[in-house]
C-alpha positions in Angstrom: 13.2 34.6 -6.2 9.5 33.6 -6.1 7.8 30.8 -7.9 7.3 31.5 -11.6 3.8 30.6 -12.6 1.9 30.8 -15.8 -0.5 33.8 -15.7 -4.0 32.7 -15.3 -6.5 33.7 -18.0 -9.0 36.2 -16.4 -11.8 35.7 -18.8 -13.5 33.2 -21.1 -14.5 34.2 -24.6 -17.8 33.4 -26.3 -18.5 29.7 -26.9 -19.5 30.4 -30.5 -17.4 33.1 -32.2 -19.8 33.8 -35.1 -23.1 34.8 -33.4 -24.4 37.8 -35.4 -26.6 39.2 -32.6 -23.9 39.0 -30.0 -21.3 40.5 -32.3 -23.7 43.5 -33.0 -24.3 44.0 -29.2 -20.6 43.9 -28.5 -19.9 46.4 -31.3 -22.5 48.8 -29.9 -21.0 48.5 -26.3 -17.4 49.0 -27.6 -18.4 52.2 -29.4 -20.6 53.5 -26.6 -18.1 53.0 -23.8 -14.9 53.7 -25.8 -13.4 50.2 -25.2 -10.1 49.2 -26.7 -11.4 45.8 -27.8 -14.0 43.2 -27.0 -11.8 41.4 -24.5 -12.8 44.2 -22.0 -16.4 43.1 -22.4 -15.6 39.5 -22.0 -13.6 40.2 -18.8 -16.6 42.0 -17.2 -18.9 39.3 -18.5 -16.8 36.6 -16.7 -16.6 38.8 -13.6 -20.4 39.2 -13.6 -20.9 35.5 -14.2 -18.8 34.7 -11.2 -20.8 37.1 -9.0 -24.1 35.6 -10.1 -22.8 32.1 -9.6 -21.8 33.0 -6.0 -25.2 34.6 -5.4 -27.0 31.4 -6.6 -24.9 29.3 -4.3 -25.6 31.6 -1.3 -29.3 31.5 -1.8 -29.4 27.9 -0.6 -26.8 28.4 2.1 -28.5 29.3 5.4 -25.5 28.7 7.6 -23.9 31.6 9.6 -21.0 31.7 7.2 -23.4 31.8 4.2 -25.4 34.7 5.7 -22.1 36.5 6.4 -21.0 36.0 2.8 -24.3 37.3 1.5 -24.0 40.5 3.5 -20.4 41.0 2.3 -21.3 40.4 -1.4 -24.3 42.8 -1.3 -22.3 45.4 0.6 -19.5 45.2 -2.0 -21.9 45.7 -4.9 -23.6 48.6 -3.0 -20.2 50.3 -2.5 -19.6 50.0 -6.3 -22.9 51.8 -7.0 -24.4 48.8 -8.7 -27.0 47.9 -6.1 -28.9 50.2 -3.7 -29.5 49.9 0.0 -32.0 47.1 0.9 -31.0 45.0 -2.1 -31.2 41.2 -2.0 -29.5 38.2 -3.7 -32.4 38.2 -6.3 -31.3 41.7 -7.3 -27.8 40.5 -8.1 -29.2 38.1 -10.7 -30.7 41.1 -12.5 -27.4 43.0 -12.9 -26.3 43.6 -16.5 -22.9 44.1 -18.1 -23.8 47.7 -18.9 -24.1 48.4 -15.2 -20.5 47.3 -14.7 -19.3 49.1 -17.8 -20.8 52.3 -16.5 -18.7 52.0 -13.3 -15.4 51.7 -15.1 -13.0 54.6 -14.4 -13.1 55.6 -18.1 -16.9 55.9 -18.0 -17.0 57.7 -14.7 -14.5 60.3 -15.9 -16.8 61.1 -18.8 -20.0 61.0 -16.6 -18.5 63.5 -14.2 -17.5 65.9 -17.0 -13.8 65.5 -16.3 -13.3 64.4 -19.9 -15.2 65.4 -23.1 -15.2 62.1 -24.8 -14.6 58.4 -24.0 -11.4 58.5 -26.1 -10.1 61.5 -24.3 -11.0 59.9 -20.9 -8.9 56.8 -21.8 -5.9 59.0 -22.9 -6.1 61.0 -19.6 -6.0 57.9 -17.5 -3.3 56.2 -19.5 -1.0 59.3 -19.4 -1.4 59.7 -15.6 -3.6 62.8 -15.6 -6.3 61.3 -13.3 -6.2 60.5 -9.6 -8.5 58.3 -7.5 -8.4 59.3 -3.9 -5.3 61.4 -4.6 -3.5 58.4 -6.1 -2.6 58.3 -9.8 -4.4 55.5 -11.6 -3.6 54.4 -15.1 -6.1 51.6 -15.4 -9.3 52.5 -17.4 -11.1 49.3 -16.3 -10.8 50.1 -12.6 -14.3 49.9 -11.0 -15.0 53.1 -9.2 -16.6 53.0 -5.8 -19.2 55.5 -4.7 -16.8 56.8 -2.0 -13.9 57.3 -4.5 -12.9 60.9 -5.3 -11.9 61.5 -8.9 -9.8 64.5 -9.9 -7.0 65.7 -12.1 -3.4 65.0 -10.9 -1.9 68.2 -9.4 0.9 68.0 -12.0 -1.5 67.7 -14.9 -1.9 70.6 -17.3 -5.6 69.9 -17.3 -5.9 71.6 -13.9 -6.0 74.8 -16.0 -9.7 75.4 -16.9 -8.5 77.3 -20.0 -6.7 74.2 -21.4 -7.6 73.9 -25.2 -8.7 70.3 -24.7 -11.3 71.4 -22.0 -12.7 74.5 -23.5 -15.9 73.8 -25.4 -17.5 76.6 -27.3 -21.2 76.1 -27.5 -23.4 77.8 -30.1 -25.8 79.2 -27.6 -22.8 80.7 -25.7 -21.5 82.6 -28.7 -22.3 86.3 -28.6 -23.7 87.7 -31.8 -21.4 90.2 -33.3 -23.1 93.6 -34.0 -23.1 94.3 -37.7 -22.1 97.9 -38.4 -23.4 99.2 -41.7 -20.6 101.0 -43.4 -21.6 104.0 -45.6 -21.6 103.0 -49.2 -18.9 104.6 -51.4 -20.1 106.9 -54.0 -20.0 105.4 -57.4 -17.7 107.2 -59.8 -19.4 109.4 -62.3 -19.8 107.7 -65.6 -18.3 109.4 -68.7 -21.2 110.9 -70.6 -21.9 109.5 -74.0 -22.2 111.6 -77.1 -25.9 111.7 -76.8 -25.8 112.6 -73.1 -23.1 115.3 -73.4 -24.1 118.5 -71.6 -25.2 121.5 -73.6 -22.1 123.5 -72.6 -19.8 121.1 -74.4 -22.0 121.4 -77.5 -21.9 125.2 -77.4 -18.1 125.3 -77.0 -17.7 123.0 -80.0 -19.9 125.3 -82.1 -17.8 128.4 -81.1 -14.5 126.7 -82.1 -16.0 125.7 -85.4 -17.0 129.3 -86.2 -13.5 130.6 -85.3 -11.8 128.2 -87.5 -14.0 129.0 -90.4 
């Protein structure tokens, strides 16, 4: 049996809980990226803060070990698709939380068109319908690398392109139905009124009257 340790907190919340501007920004991000709660934002904020702190430390470190750490840090961020080739430590300080949110597995599933909505993307991941490099992954917050291959699990029903949850009927794709004009039914002849009674009827009535007299 290993040593039982208290799990370490992986994030630090906001120093002031009632900042209106920050609360509004978090609300927008939560809705835009389909996050479960604001803790997911705080976790990435803490991760980004640690990355920037490391970059600031390495700026002043000119030793061989410091240069090596710089290269590894930049290479790691390039592999995540956050930085581009030729980036420097100064570029790391410009990274925003939105860039990290966009690399989450949940966001990438939506970006690549594997899911229709952020909510559906999260459900697919949680229920084991998504694979990363042919391995099932049920962690929506997993940061996707540029070399990662995302796909449906072979056993997932979503491999069927005709699955109801994947079929989207667009208005422009709908074919207009040809309207066939049916012939109008003839209106029933109206019963003639007394004034409109034909002459033949009037003549018959006169003959009957003469006979009876």
